[in-house]
N, C-alpha and C positions, 0 to 999 in steps of 0.2 A: 504495501500501499505506499503509497506516495501524496502525500501532504507539505502545503503551502499551509502557514499559518501569518495574514494578513498582517495582523504588528509587524512581523520581518520585513513589510515591504517600506514601513514609515506610515500605516495609518495607524490610530489610536481604534480600536475594533478587535472583537474577540473570536473573528470571524477564524475558520478552517475551516480550508477547500483539499477535500482529500478524492482520490483516483487513483487507477490500476495505471498511467499512462501519465508519462509530461506533461502531454497533447489534451489529455482529460484534463487534467491540473490545468492549463493553462488554458483551456473554453471556461472551467468552471468559475476563475481568477476574474477572466474579462466580464462575466456576465455579472458575478459577485458587483469588482468594481464601477460598472457604469447602474446596475442597480443599488446598490447601498450610496457608493459615494461619487457620484456622477460624474465617472469619467471614464473616456473610451482608450484604451490600449492599444497605444500604438504596438506595432514589429521592433520597434527598437525596446521598448519599456516589455515588450514578454521574451525577448529573451536577456535585459538583466532579472526578472523575476524568472524566471526557469529557471538560474543558479542560484534562487532559493528555493526550489525544490528539495525535500527528504524525504531519503528511502525511511519506513517507519515499519518495525516487529509487526 
């Protein structure tokens, strides 16, 4: 399972996105960023966020 904590991206947010692949996590993160934070994820930002995805047991 791969996870991304919204707080790690720099937001004061307890959101945690989980998925089986980096692409799945990135897609969900983009949806979360838009619906919760009102921001659109650019390809450049997606590459930066990808480095913050962690592998969880």
